[in-house]
FITORSE-119383 format. One record per residue (C-alpha): residue in one letter; x, y, z. Coordinates in steps of 0.05 Angstrom, whole numbers, plus 5000, padded with zeros to 4 digits. Layout:
N
+------+------+------+------+
! resn !   xx !   yy !   zz !
+------+------+------+------+
!    A !    X !    Y !    Z !
...
+------+------+------+------+
END
This chain:
517
+------+------+------+------+
! resn !   xx !   yy !   zz !
+------+------+------+------+
!    X ! 2141 ! 1972 ! 8686 !
!    X ! 2140 ! 1905 ! 8723 !
!    X ! 2104 ! 1846 ! 8690 !
!    X ! 2037 ! 1828 ! 8722 !
!    X ! 2042 ! 1771 ! 8772 !
!    X ! 2025 ! 1701 ! 8749 !
!    X ! 1956 ! 1677 ! 8771 !
!    X ! 1959 ! 1628 ! 8829 !
!    X ! 1920 ! 1563 ! 8831 !
!    X ! 1911 ! 1522 ! 8895 !
!    X ! 1891 ! 1449 ! 8885 !
!    X ! 1860 ! 1417 ! 8947 !
!    X ! 1857 ! 1342 ! 8933 !
!    X ! 1872 ! 1284 ! 8981 !
!    X ! 1886 ! 1234 ! 8925 !
!    X ! 1959 ! 1242 ! 8906 !
!    X ! 1949 ! 1206 ! 8839 !
!    X ! 1891 ! 1251 ! 8819 !
!    X ! 1928 ! 1313 ! 8843 !
!    X ! 1988 ! 1294 ! 8799 !
!    X ! 1942 ! 1283 ! 8740 !
!    X ! 1908 ! 1351 ! 8749 !
!    X ! 1975 ! 1386 ! 8756 !
!    X ! 1997 ! 1355 ! 8690 !
!    X ! 1934 ! 1381 ! 8657 !
!    X ! 1952 ! 1452 ! 8681 !
!    X ! 2028 ! 1450 ! 8672 !
!    X ! 2031 ! 1486 ! 8605 !
!    X ! 1990 ! 1546 ! 8629 !
!    X ! 2024 ! 1610 ! 8655 !
!    X ! 2000 ! 1597 ! 8726 !
!    X ! 2032 ! 1580 ! 8793 !
!    X ! 1999 ! 1515 ! 8814 !
!    X ! 2007 ! 1489 ! 8885 !
!    X ! 1976 ! 1429 ! 8919 !
!    X ! 1954 ! 1411 ! 8990 !
!    X ! 1922 ! 1344 ! 9010 !
!    X ! 1883 ! 1365 ! 9072 !
!    X ! 1831 ! 1418 ! 9091 !
!    X ! 1873 ! 1445 ! 9148 !
!    X ! 1933 ! 1457 ! 9103 !
!    X ! 1886 ! 1490 ! 9054 !
!    X ! 1860 ! 1539 ! 9106 !
!    X ! 1931 ! 1559 ! 9126 !
!    X ! 1951 ! 1567 ! 9052 !
!    X ! 1889 ! 1609 ! 9037 !
!    X ! 1901 ! 1654 ! 9098 !
!    X ! 1974 ! 1665 ! 9080 !
!    X ! 1972 ! 1671 ! 9004 !
!    X ! 1899 ! 1676 ! 8981 !
!    X ! 1904 ! 1643 ! 8912 !
!    X ! 1866 ! 1670 ! 8852 !
!    X ! 1832 ! 1604 ! 8838 !
!    X ! 1818 ! 1545 ! 8885 !
!    X ! 1804 ! 1475 ! 8859 !
!    X ! 1768 ! 1445 ! 8919 !
!    X ! 1752 ! 1371 ! 8928 !
!    X ! 1693 ! 1362 ! 8974 !
!    X ! 1716 ! 1295 ! 9004 !
!    X ! 1777 ! 1311 ! 9046 !
!    X ! 1804 ! 1268 ! 9104 !
!    X ! 1798 ! 1321 ! 9158 !
!    X ! 1748 ! 1375 ! 9137 !
!    X ! 1689 ! 1373 ! 9090 !
!    X ! 1704 ! 1416 ! 9029 !
!    X ! 1636 ! 1449 ! 9035 !
!    X ! 1657 ! 1476 ! 9103 !
!    X ! 1718 ! 1508 ! 9072 !
!    X ! 1675 ! 1539 ! 9018 !
!    X ! 1628 ! 1567 ! 9071 !
!    X ! 1686 ! 1599 ! 9108 !
!    X ! 1712 ! 1631 ! 9045 !
!    X ! 1642 ! 1656 ! 9029 !
!    X ! 1629 ! 1684 ! 9099 !
!    X ! 1697 ! 1719 ! 9101 !
!    X ! 1682 ! 1749 ! 9032 !
!    X ! 1751 ! 1730 ! 9007 !
!    X ! 1766 ! 1752 ! 8935 !
!    X ! 1780 ! 1684 ! 8905 !
!    X ! 1746 ! 1638 ! 8855 !
!    X ! 1727 ! 1569 ! 8881 !
!    X ! 1715 ! 1511 ! 8832 !
!    X ! 1685 ! 1450 ! 8865 !
!    X ! 1711 ! 1381 ! 8842 !
!    X ! 1678 ! 1318 ! 8868 !
!    X ! 1663 ! 1246 ! 8851 !
!    X ! 1599 ! 1247 ! 8892 !
!    X ! 1560 ! 1300 ! 8855 !
!    X ! 1485 ! 1312 ! 8860 !
!    X ! 1437 ! 1368 ! 8844 !
!    X ! 1430 ! 1385 ! 8918 !
!    X ! 1506 ! 1388 ! 8928 !
!    X ! 1514 ! 1432 ! 8867 !
!    X ! 1459 ! 1479 ! 8889 !
!    X ! 1489 ! 1485 ! 8959 !
!    X ! 1558 ! 1499 ! 8929 !
!    X ! 1530 ! 1554 ! 8884 !
!    X ! 1493 ! 1584 ! 8944 !
!    X ! 1560 ! 1593 ! 8979 !
!    X ! 1592 ! 1627 ! 8920 !
!    X ! 1624 ! 1569 ! 8881 !
!    X ! 1645 ! 1592 ! 8811 !
!    X ! 1635 ! 1524 ! 8777 !
!    X ! 1623 ! 1451 ! 8793 !
!    X ! 1664 ! 1394 ! 8762 !
!    X ! 1641 ! 1323 ! 8771 !
!    X ! 1695 ! 1269 ! 8768 !
!    X ! 1718 ! 1241 ! 8722 !
!    X ! 1733 ! 1300 ! 8676 !
!    X ! 1784 ! 1309 ! 8621 !
!    X ! 1840 ! 1360 ! 8613 !
!    X ! 1799 ! 1405 ! 8566 !
!    X ! 1742 ! 1411 ! 8616 !
!    X ! 1790 ! 1429 ! 8673 !
!    X ! 1828 ! 1479 ! 8630 !
!    X ! 1767 ! 1515 ! 8604 !
!    X ! 1737 ! 1522 ! 8674 !
!    X ! 1802 ! 1545 ! 8706 !
!    X ! 1816 ! 1595 ! 8650 !
!    X ! 1746 ! 1624 ! 8660 !
!    X ! 1761 ! 1630 ! 8735 !
!    X ! 1827 ! 1666 ! 8722 !
!    X ! 1794 ! 1714 ! 8673 !
!    X ! 1739 ! 1728 ! 8723 !
!    X ! 1791 ! 1746 ! 8776 !
!    X ! 1828 ! 1791 ! 8728 !
!    X ! 1764 ! 1828 ! 8710 !
!    X ! 1744 ! 1834 ! 8783 !
!    X ! 1812 ! 1862 ! 8801 !
!    X ! 1809 ! 1912 ! 8743 !
!    X ! 1740 ! 1936 ! 8766 !
!    X ! 1764 ! 1942 ! 8838 !
!    X ! 1826 ! 1982 ! 8817 !
!    X ! 1782 ! 2028 ! 8775 !
!    X ! 1735 ! 2036 ! 8833 !
!    X ! 1792 ! 2056 ! 8879 !
!    X ! 1819 ! 2106 ! 8830 !
!    X ! 1750 ! 2135 ! 8815 !
!    X ! 1727 ! 2142 ! 8887 !
!    X ! 1732 ! 2213 ! 8914 !
!    X ! 1730 ! 2246 ! 8982 !
!    X ! 1689 ! 2304 ! 8955 !
!    X ! 1653 ! 2331 ! 8895 !
!    X ! 1642 ! 2406 ! 8884 !
!    X ! 1614 ! 2429 ! 8952 !
!    X ! 1599 ! 2358 ! 8975 !
!    X ! 1643 ! 2326 ! 9027 !
!    X ! 1643 ! 2250 ! 9032 !
!    X ! 1677 ! 2188 ! 9007 !
!    X ! 1625 ! 2136 ! 9027 !
!    X ! 1599 ! 2087 ! 8976 !
!    X ! 1530 ! 2121 ! 8979 !
!    X ! 1560 ! 2187 ! 8959 !
!    X ! 1603 ! 2158 ! 8904 !
!    X ! 1538 ! 2136 ! 8871 !
!    X ! 1509 ! 2206 ! 8878 !
!    X ! 1571 ! 2237 ! 8846 !
!    X ! 1566 ! 2191 ! 8787 !
!    X ! 1491 ! 2204 ! 8777 !
!    X ! 1505 ! 2279 ! 8777 !
!    X ! 1560 ! 2271 ! 8726 !
!    X ! 1516 ! 2229 ! 8681 !
!    X ! 1454 ! 2273 ! 8687 !
!    X ! 1487 ! 2341 ! 8684 !
!    X ! 1499 ! 2346 ! 8608 !
!    X ! 1425 ! 2330 ! 8595 !
!    X ! 1367 ! 2379 ! 8596 !
!    X ! 1323 ! 2327 ! 8631 !
!    X ! 1290 ! 2350 ! 8695 !
!    X ! 1323 ! 2324 ! 8759 !
!    X ! 1280 ! 2312 ! 8821 !
!    X ! 1322 ! 2312 ! 8884 !
!    X ! 1292 ! 2280 ! 8947 !
!    X ! 1321 ! 2272 ! 9016 !
!    X ! 1314 ! 2292 ! 9089 !
!    X ! 1327 ! 2363 ! 9111 !
!    X ! 1401 ! 2378 ! 9116 !
!    X ! 1425 ! 2325 ! 9066 !
!    X ! 1450 ! 2376 ! 9016 !
!    X ! 1396 ! 2383 ! 8963 !
!    X ! 1418 ! 2454 ! 8945 !
!    X ! 1490 ! 2431 ! 8940 !
!    X ! 1466 ! 2377 ! 8893 !
!    X ! 1431 ! 2428 ! 8848 !
!    X ! 1494 ! 2470 ! 8847 !
!    X ! 1536 ! 2410 ! 8827 !
!    X ! 1488 ! 2393 ! 8771 !
!    X ! 1492 ! 2464 ! 8745 !
!    X ! 1568 ! 2469 ! 8749 !
!    X ! 1576 ! 2402 ! 8713 !
!    X ! 1528 ! 2421 ! 8658 !
!    X ! 1541 ! 2460 ! 8593 !
!    X ! 1499 ! 2516 ! 8625 !
!    X ! 1551 ! 2530 ! 8678 !
!    X ! 1567 ! 2599 ! 8650 !
!    X ! 1493 ! 2619 ! 8654 !
!    X ! 1455 ! 2635 ! 8719 !
!    X ! 1432 ! 2585 ! 8771 !
!    X ! 1369 ! 2615 ! 8801 !
!    X ! 1344 ! 2585 ! 8866 !
!    X ! 1273 ! 2593 ! 8894 !
!    X ! 1254 ! 2565 ! 8962 !
!    X ! 1180 ! 2551 ! 8954 !
!    X ! 1172 ! 2543 ! 9030 !
!    X ! 1201 ! 2612 ! 9045 !
!    X ! 1158 ! 2653 ! 8997 !
!    X ! 1085 ! 2671 ! 9013 !
!    X ! 1038 ! 2632 ! 8969 !
!    X ! 1004 ! 2694 ! 8940 !
!    X ! 1072 ! 2720 ! 8917 !
!    X ! 1100 ! 2654 ! 8889 !
!    X ! 1072 ! 2663 ! 8819 !
!    X ! 1103 ! 2732 ! 8814 !
!    X ! 1170 ! 2705 ! 8840 !
!    X ! 1171 ! 2652 ! 8786 !
!    X ! 1141 ! 2689 ! 8726 !
!    X ! 1149 ! 2762 ! 8745 !
!    X ! 1095 ! 2816 ! 8739 !
!    X ! 1079 ! 2880 ! 8704 !
!    X ! 1063 ! 2947 ! 8734 !
!    X ! 0993 ! 2949 ! 8765 !
!    X ! 0984 ! 2874 ! 8764 !
!    X ! 0965 ! 2876 ! 8838 !
!    X ! 0967 ! 2924 ! 8896 !
!    X ! 1039 ! 2945 ! 8908 !
!    X ! 1063 ! 2927 ! 8838 !
!    X ! 1091 ! 2996 ! 8823 !
!    X ! 1134 ! 2973 ! 8765 !
!    X ! 1151 ! 2915 ! 8720 !
!    X ! 1191 ! 2859 ! 8752 !
!    X ! 1228 ! 2801 ! 8722 !
!    X ! 1216 ! 2733 ! 8754 !
!    X ! 1261 ! 2674 ! 8763 !
!    X ! 1241 ! 2648 ! 8695 !
!    X ! 1272 ! 2708 ! 8659 !
!    X ! 1333 ! 2709 ! 8704 !
!    X ! 1347 ! 2635 ! 8692 !
!    X ! 1341 ! 2639 ! 8616 !
!    X ! 1397 ! 2596 ! 8587 !
!    X ! 1414 ! 2569 ! 8655 !
!    X ! 1383 ! 2528 ! 8711 !
!    X ! 1322 ! 2541 ! 8754 !
!    X ! 1323 ! 2505 ! 8821 !
!    X ! 1256 ! 2500 ! 8856 !
!    X ! 1271 ! 2478 ! 8927 !
!    X ! 1216 ! 2449 ! 8971 !
!    X ! 1169 ! 2445 ! 8912 !
!    X ! 1120 ! 2405 ! 8953 !
!    X ! 1099 ! 2470 ! 8987 !
!    X ! 1072 ! 2499 ! 8922 !
!    X ! 0996 ! 2504 ! 8918 !
!    X ! 0957 ! 2462 ! 8867 !
!    X ! 0935 ! 2521 ! 8824 !
!    X ! 1007 ! 2544 ! 8813 !
!    X ! 1029 ! 2472 ! 8802 !
!    X ! 0985 ! 2469 ! 8739 !
!    X ! 1017 ! 2533 ! 8712 !
!    X ! 1086 ! 2506 ! 8728 !
!    X ! 1070 ! 2441 ! 8691 !
!    X ! 1051 ! 2480 ! 8628 !
!    X ! 1114 ! 2523 ! 8636 !
!    X ! 1159 ! 2461 ! 8641 !
!    X ! 1126 ! 2428 ! 8581 !
!    X ! 1127 ! 2487 ! 8534 !
!    X ! 1180 ! 2533 ! 8561 !
!    X ! 1130 ! 2591 ! 8555 !
!    X ! 1097 ! 2633 ! 8608 !
!    X ! 1061 ! 2698 ! 8621 !
!    X ! 1080 ! 2750 ! 8674 !
!    X ! 1026 ! 2764 ! 8725 !
!    X ! 0979 ! 2816 ! 8695 !
!    X ! 1008 ! 2809 ! 8624 !
!    X ! 0975 ! 2779 ! 8563 !
!    X ! 1041 ! 2770 ! 8526 !
!    X ! 1071 ! 2700 ! 8522 !
!    X ! 1147 ! 2695 ! 8533 !
!    X ! 1193 ! 2637 ! 8518 !
!    X ! 1257 ! 2617 ! 8554 !
!    X ! 1308 ! 2561 ! 8553 !
!    X ! 1313 ! 2532 ! 8623 !
!    X ! 1338 ! 2467 ! 8655 !
!    X ! 1293 ! 2450 ! 8714 !
!    X ! 1318 ! 2420 ! 8780 !
!    X ! 1269 ! 2409 ! 8836 !
!    X ! 1275 ! 2383 ! 8908 !
!    X ! 1232 ! 2364 ! 8967 !
!    X ! 1243 ! 2335 ! 9036 !
!    X ! 1177 ! 2298 ! 9032 !
!    X ! 1158 ! 2233 ! 8999 !
!    X ! 1132 ! 2260 ! 8932 !
!    X ! 1091 ! 2198 ! 8914 !
!    X ! 1056 ! 2200 ! 8982 !
!    X ! 1041 ! 2273 ! 8970 !
!    X ! 1009 ! 2253 ! 8903 !
!    X ! 0968 ! 2198 ! 8936 !
!    X ! 0943 ! 2246 ! 8990 !
!    X ! 0924 ! 2299 ! 8939 !
!    X ! 0975 ! 2352 ! 8955 !
!    X ! 1016 ! 2344 ! 8892 !
!    X ! 0992 ! 2337 ! 8821 !
!    X ! 1006 ! 2268 ! 8792 !
!    X ! 1019 ! 2295 ! 8722 !
!    X ! 1070 ! 2345 ! 8750 !
!    X ! 1103 ! 2289 ! 8790 !
!    X ! 1114 ! 2247 ! 8728 !
!    X ! 1139 ! 2308 ! 8690 !
!    X ! 1190 ! 2325 ! 8744 !
!    X ! 1211 ! 2255 ! 8762 !
!    X ! 1251 ! 2242 ! 8698 !
!    X ! 1317 ! 2232 ! 8736 !
!    X ! 1302 ! 2217 ! 8809 !
!    X ! 1361 ! 2232 ! 8855 !
!    X ! 1351 ! 2209 ! 8927 !
!    X ! 1404 ! 2237 ! 8974 !
!    X ! 1423 ! 2190 ! 9031 !
!    X ! 1417 ! 2214 ! 9103 !
!    X ! 1482 ! 2223 ! 9142 !
!    X ! 1469 ! 2161 ! 9184 !
!    X ! 1474 ! 2119 ! 9120 !
!    X ! 1539 ! 2151 ! 9097 !
!    X ! 1586 ! 2108 ! 9137 !
!    X ! 1653 ! 2140 ! 9149 !
!    X ! 1634 ! 2210 ! 9125 !
!    X ! 1616 ! 2241 ! 9192 !
!    X ! 1688 ! 2252 ! 9216 !
!    X ! 1711 ! 2275 ! 9147 !
!    X ! 1656 ! 2328 ! 9145 !
!    X ! 1666 ! 2348 ! 9218 !
!    X ! 1741 ! 2358 ! 9205 !
!    X ! 1727 ! 2405 ! 9147 !
!    X ! 1678 ! 2446 ! 9188 !
!    X ! 1726 ! 2449 ! 9247 !
!    X ! 1782 ! 2475 ! 9203 !
!    X ! 1736 ! 2526 ! 9169 !
!    X ! 1704 ! 2553 ! 9232 !
!    X ! 1768 ! 2555 ! 9272 !
!    X ! 1798 ! 2600 ! 9219 !
!    X ! 1735 ! 2644 ! 9217 !
!    X ! 1732 ! 2652 ! 9292 !
!    X ! 1807 ! 2655 ! 9301 !
!    X ! 1808 ! 2596 ! 9348 !
!    X ! 1863 ! 2544 ! 9358 !
!    X ! 1824 ! 2480 ! 9347 !
!    X ! 1861 ! 2426 ! 9308 !
!    X ! 1828 ! 2359 ! 9323 !
!    X ! 1775 ! 2320 ! 9360 !
!    X ! 1788 ! 2277 ! 9421 !
!    X ! 1779 ! 2202 ! 9416 !
!    X ! 1714 ! 2205 ! 9457 !
!    X ! 1683 ! 2259 ! 9413 !
!    X ! 1701 ! 2219 ! 9351 !
!    X ! 1665 ! 2158 ! 9380 !
!    X ! 1603 ! 2199 ! 9397 !
!    X ! 1601 ! 2233 ! 9329 !
!    X ! 1603 ! 2166 ! 9293 !
!    X ! 1549 ! 2134 ! 9335 !
!    X ! 1500 ! 2191 ! 9337 !
!    X ! 1442 ! 2184 ! 9288 !
!    X ! 1443 ! 2257 ! 9264 !
!    X ! 1369 ! 2268 ! 9251 !
!    X ! 1385 ! 2337 ! 9224 !
!    X ! 1439 ! 2308 ! 9178 !
!    X ! 1497 ! 2350 ! 9154 !
!    X ! 1464 ! 2415 ! 9174 !
!    X ! 1460 ! 2391 ! 9246 !
!    X ! 1532 ! 2368 ! 9246 !
!    X ! 1553 ! 2435 ! 9218 !
!    X ! 1515 ! 2472 ! 9273 !
!    X ! 1544 ! 2427 ! 9328 !
!    X ! 1616 ! 2440 ! 9305 !
!    X ! 1604 ! 2515 ! 9299 !
!    X ! 1572 ! 2517 ! 9368 !
!    X ! 1634 ! 2485 ! 9399 !
!    X ! 1683 ! 2530 ! 9361 !
!    X ! 1646 ! 2594 ! 9379 !
!    X ! 1635 ! 2578 ! 9453 !
!    X ! 1702 ! 2545 ! 9469 !
!    X ! 1776 ! 2547 ! 9452 !
!    X ! 1835 ! 2499 ! 9454 !
!    X ! 1874 ! 2452 ! 9410 !
!    X ! 1827 ! 2393 ! 9420 !
!    X ! 1751 ! 2388 ! 9419 !
!    X ! 1732 ! 2349 ! 9482 !
!    X ! 1667 ! 2318 ! 9506 !
!    X ! 1655 ! 2374 ! 9555 !
!    X ! 1647 ! 2422 ! 9496 !
!    X ! 1591 ! 2382 ! 9463 !
!    X ! 1522 ! 2416 ! 9461 !
!    X ! 1458 ! 2378 ! 9477 !
!    X ! 1438 ! 2324 ! 9461 !
!    X ! 1508 ! 2299 ! 9446 !
!    X ! 1534 ! 2319 ! 9515 !
!    X ! 1492 ! 2264 ! 9547 !
!    X ! 1523 ! 2209 ! 9504 !
!    X ! 1583 ! 2166 ! 9522 !
!    X ! 1632 ! 2130 ! 9478 !
!    X ! 1629 ! 2054 ! 9482 !
!    X ! 1692 ! 2018 ! 9504 !
!    X ! 1677 ! 1951 ! 9472 !
!    X ! 1700 ! 1934 ! 9402 !
!    X ! 1650 ! 1912 ! 9348 !
!    X ! 1632 ! 1838 ! 9355 !
!    X ! 1671 ! 1793 ! 9309 !
!    X ! 1663 ! 1721 ! 9287 !
!    X ! 1723 ! 1676 ! 9285 !
!    X ! 1717 ! 1612 ! 9245 !
!    X ! 1731 ! 1546 ! 9281 !
!    X ! 1800 ! 1517 ! 9271 !
!    X ! 1775 ! 1445 ! 9268 !
!    X ! 1822 ! 1421 ! 9323 !
!    X ! 1886 ! 1453 ! 9296 !
!    X ! 1933 ! 1492 ! 9340 !
!    X ! 1921 ! 1566 ! 9329 !
!    X ! 1874 ! 1604 ! 9284 !
!    X ! 1862 ! 1589 ! 9212 !
!    X ! 1867 ! 1663 ! 9197 !
!    X ! 1794 ! 1674 ! 9177 !
!    X ! 1757 ! 1728 ! 9215 !
!    X ! 1697 ! 1769 ! 9194 !
!    X ! 1663 ! 1829 ! 9225 !
!    X ! 1589 ! 1838 ! 9234 !
!    X ! 1593 ! 1912 ! 9215 !
!    X ! 1591 ! 1934 ! 9143 !
!    X ! 1662 ! 1952 ! 9122 !
!    X ! 1677 ! 2017 ! 9087 !
!    X ! 1720 ! 2013 ! 9024 !
!    X ! 1766 ! 2067 ! 9052 !
!    X ! 1819 ! 2063 ! 9106 !
!    X ! 1823 ! 2117 ! 9160 !
!    X ! 1888 ! 2141 ! 9129 !
!    X ! 1853 ! 2153 ! 9063 !
!    X ! 1797 ! 2190 ! 9098 !
!    X ! 1842 ! 2238 ! 9135 !
!    X ! 1895 ! 2251 ! 9082 !
!    X ! 1917 ! 2323 ! 9089 !
!    X ! 1867 ! 2338 ! 9145 !
!    X ! 1900 ! 2362 ! 9209 !
!    X ! 1836 ! 2361 ! 9251 !
!    X ! 1834 ! 2285 ! 9250 !
!    X ! 1905 ! 2261 ! 9255 !
!    X ! 1918 ! 2185 ! 9253 !
!    X ! 1941 ! 2154 ! 9317 !
!    X ! 2008 ! 2119 ! 9322 !
!    X ! 2016 ! 2060 ! 9370 !
!    X ! 2053 ! 2104 ! 9420 !
!    X ! 1993 ! 2150 ! 9427 !
!    X ! 1940 ! 2097 ! 9437 !
!    X ! 1907 ! 2080 ! 9502 !
!    X ! 1946 ! 2034 ! 9549 !
!    X ! 1938 ! 1963 ! 9527 !
!    X ! 1902 ! 1982 ! 9463 !
!    X ! 1923 ! 1945 ! 9401 !
!    X ! 1862 ! 1960 ! 9358 !
!    X ! 1869 ! 1998 ! 9293 !
!    X ! 1795 ! 2010 ! 9280 !
!    X ! 1769 ! 2074 ! 9249 !
!    X ! 1743 ! 2101 ! 9316 !
!    X ! 1813 ! 2098 ! 9346 !
!    X ! 1846 ! 2137 ! 9290 !
!    X ! 1822 ! 2205 ! 9316 !
!    X ! 1857 ! 2223 ! 9380 !
!    X ! 1888 ! 2280 ! 9417 !
!    X ! 1961 ! 2285 ! 9399 !
!    X ! 2012 ! 2339 ! 9382 !
!    X ! 2020 ! 2365 ! 9312 !
!    X ! 2074 ! 2333 ! 9271 !
!    X ! 2119 ! 2377 ! 9229 !
!    X ! 2134 ! 2324 ! 9176 !
!    X ! 2082 ! 2299 ! 9126 !
!    X ! 2095 ! 2230 ! 9098 !
!    X ! 2076 ! 2211 ! 9027 !
!    X ! 2007 ! 2180 ! 9023 !
!    X ! 2032 ! 2113 ! 8996 !
!    X ! 2080 ! 2107 ! 9055 !
!    X ! 2025 ! 2123 ! 9106 !
!    X ! 1981 ! 2072 ! 9073 !
!    X ! 2035 ! 2018 ! 9073 !
!    X ! 2054 ! 2030 ! 9145 !
!    X ! 1981 ! 2027 ! 9167 !
!    X ! 1969 ! 1962 ! 9131 !
!    X ! 2033 ! 1930 ! 9157 !
!    X ! 2018 ! 1953 ! 9228 !
!    X ! 1947 ! 1924 ! 9224 !
!    X ! 1975 ! 1858 ! 9199 !
!    X ! 2026 ! 1857 ! 9256 !
!    X ! 1973 ! 1873 ! 9309 !
!    X ! 1928 ! 1817 ! 9284 !
!    X ! 1985 ! 1767 ! 9281 !
!    X ! 1983 ! 1761 ! 9206 !
!    X ! 1908 ! 1751 ! 9201 !
!    X ! 1894 ! 1790 ! 9137 !
!    X ! 1817 ! 1788 ! 9138 !
!    X ! 1818 ! 1812 ! 9210 !
!    X ! 1869 ! 1867 ! 9193 !
!    X ! 1823 ! 1888 ! 9136 !
!    X ! 1765 ! 1891 ! 9185 !
!    X ! 1805 ! 1935 ! 9232 !
!    X ! 1824 ! 1982 ! 9175 !
!    X ! 1752 ! 1979 ! 9148 !
!    X ! 1774 ! 1958 ! 9078 !
!    X ! 1765 ! 1896 ! 9036 !
!    X ! 1815 ! 1839 ! 9046 !
!    X ! 1826 ! 1840 ! 8970 !
!    X ! 1855 ! 1910 ! 8977 !
!    X ! 1909 ! 1886 ! 9025 !
!    X ! 1926 ! 1826 ! 8982 !
!    X ! 1931 ! 1870 ! 8920 !
!    X ! 1974 ! 1922 ! 8955 !
!    X ! 2021 ! 1869 ! 8983 !
!    X ! 2028 ! 1837 ! 8915 !
!    X ! 2046 ! 1904 ! 8883 !
!    X ! 2098 ! 1917 ! 8938 !
!    X ! 2130 ! 1849 ! 8923 !
!    X ! 2132 ! 1866 ! 8849 !
!    X ! 2166 ! 1932 ! 8863 !
!    X ! 2220 ! 1897 ! 8904 !
!    X ! 2235 ! 1849 ! 8847 !
+------+------+------+------+
END
């Protein structure tokens, strides 16, 4: 097991005498300390090596140190910046903190002050790196019947895991097609009640005059047509979970009976005078805003508070960045097998359209679109001509997302800092498509003429199947190295193209160096 790398400290100070003094203060610590006297040299050093901690003097001969801090902050670089200055003021300190400075040292300061602050910065970086590594290992591309690796879904998975062992009522909200029933199934399967029944009632699909009987059951002769005793969902779910879907459709009279049932665990069958008791975990769901329903008088306020113990809002598909193609790939594979079709992947244009469509019907709409194309067409590749309305009227944009490149302050060439205006997913395209044939990653030889981009949208292209499967770590390494090559060594820009954090690339490269040594 290789030893962890030494923390790196970059001292940016134009005074050689002070720089020598500060380096002497730090020389007995297990750190690699380097020094540059100018802002331009600092920008190059940060772009190439990204130190763990930066000691930044604000008064430099070529660039104001605050400008360097701003660029680091805007590029979201994973480093700790400690400001050192002999011209401190409250306004300067406030501005530095606003741009993410870790601490503020006013000259003159002694060795102890510098050591304590720098040690705190190093510890902060170690903790941040540990959390990031844990996050990477914990993130999943799916959970029970859910498909998705987006940050929004990682949060949902963790709430389900935390809530499942409890008997507390869970209230699932979300637009139609977001997977509320899948969520209820996951809660049940993760709970200690997994070996008992999960009983589902769709309150919108059952006539209102039959709903009470469906929940509580009835006895013979309770109403016209009741020719025998019948168990309701309450009896069938005893010891397990009762999922009431679209509970907002339930009438107010039955809501009061449901409230009493949830509070006491007791109920009476329709037409019976005998009280029965069951042990049930309740999960409810609605595609409406439940609090608005309360305010407008369609939902009992006391029932709302009783159900809303653990609220679980499911995100719409348009907010699950990166999940669309992952879900579409799974559906394509599943339906191609069912319909005995040859489909293996989506064309580049279809991938673009899928990612930019708003999907008002969410996952259910995406599922229906993919099934429509599989049933009505055949081939190895899903093309734009196969898309049903309204997607067939859309076109894929040719322009890349707008990027912002920081000024190089008169130097020749770029400083290496680039940020994208789009929110970046924590997963690379290779991670998203691992083991999924329908969305195969593009190699440079299969790209469009003159295309050097490695963005997510260009990873899903028409290409022949490959008989050899590379290990995941090798695919990941090749993708990162190729992105760095295409961006001429600009790591933040390479990270933007791969849709990952720059810190992930720096961490991976550091681990590769350690393996070599």
